[in-house]
N, C-alpha and C positions, 0 to 999 in steps of 0.2 A: 305539369309536364312529366314529373316522375310517375304520377298515378297513371297517366295515359300510356307511358311506356310499359308499366307493369301490367296493365290490362291487355295491351297488345301482345306482350310476351305470353301471358296465360292463354289467350285465345289461339295464338300460334301453336303452342304445345298441344292444346286440345284438338285442333284441326289436324295436326300431324299424326297424333295417336289414332284418331278416328279414321283418317285416310289410310294409315298403314293396316289397320284391322279390316277395313272394308276391302282393301286390295287383296287380302288373303282369301276372301270369299269372292267368287266370280259374280259379275253383275246379274246375270240371269237367275242365279240362285239366292239373291239377296232378299232377306226377310226383315220385317220390323224388329224381330228379336236380335238379329245380327247388328242392326244400327243401335239398339238399346245397349247391347253388350259393349260395343265400341265406345259409346258415350260414357258408360259407367267406368270402363277402364281408363278413359282419358281423364275423367274427373277424379278418379282415385289417384292417378299419377300426379295431378295438380295438387290434390290434398296432401299427399305424402311430401311433395316438394315444399309446400307452404309450411307443413309441420317441421321439416328439417330447418328451414330458414328461421322460424320462430324459436326453435330450440337453440340455434346458434346465437340469436339475439339475446335470449334470456341468459344463456351461459356467459355471454360477454358482459351483460349488466352485473351478474353476480361476481364475475372475476374483477371488474372495475371496483365494485364495492369492497371486495376482499383486499385489493391493493390499497385502497384508500384507508381501510381500517389498519392495515399493517403500517402504513406511513404515519398515521396518527399515533400509533403505539410507539413507534421509534422516536417520534418527536417528543412524546411524553417522557420516555425514558431518558432522552438526551437532556430535557429540561430538568428532570430530577437530578441528573448527574451534575449539572451546572449549579443547581440550587444548593447542594451540600458538597462542596469540593473537599477532597481529602488532600493531605500533603503529598506533593509529588516527590518521588524518589528518582533521582537522575544518576545514571551511571557515568563515570568519567570516560571521556573519549580518548584520553591519553593513556598509554600503557604505564604500568607502575615503574618506579625507578629501578634501574639495573643494579645488581649487586656489584660492589667494588671488587676489583681483582685482588687476589692474595698478594701480600708484600713479598718481594724477593729477599732472600737472605743477603745481608750486607757482605761486601767483599772486604776481607781484612787487608789493610795496607801495611800494617806493621808500624805505622807512624801515627801519632795523634796530634791534633792541633788544639791549641787553646785560643780563646778569644783575644787574649792580650799578648801572647807570645808565639814564638815559632814552634814548629813541631818538636815533640819530645819523644825520646826512646823510652820503652819500658811501660808506658801507660796503655790502657785498653784502647783499641781503635774506635774512632767515632762511628756510630752506626749509620749516620747520614752524611751526605755531602753538605758542605757549607752553603747556606742560603744567601745569595747575593742581595736579596731585598731585606734581609733581617739585619745586616750590618749597618752601623751608623754612617751616614754619608758625610758627616763633618766631625771634626775633632771636638773634644770636650771644651777646649779653650777658644772655640770659634767666636764666642760672644764677647771676647776681650780683644782689645787692640794690641799693638806691639808694646805699648807702655804698661799693659796689665790692667787698664781701666775697663770697666764694663761699658759696653756700647749702649 
């Protein structure tokens, strides 16, 4: 079916080219040389058309072969990369720790506290406020009962 359509197309082009050239010459003045010239021009047109189609086909084959070669080369390089892997270096996705803010100067109160006693005058003030979590939650004698025995 394809070949029949191709032959029909070629014959159509030949007849059209011959008809156009014969139309340029009037019928009473038509000579065998005019007919031969028309046929030669028609077949030359068909030959150039076939040459262009064959060139396009050959270029397509070469292009496909080139693409296949490039794909094989990429596959070979990828295989080599997987065959001898190197250690991976991974960048951390978290930002680095922020710098701590500078400590504020302590406010002098004029009074100092001791752990065991009330505030005393004349001593250097504490640089920090007392820590509620650092103090002992029970007294030293909490492990003894009222009679002084260990529990």
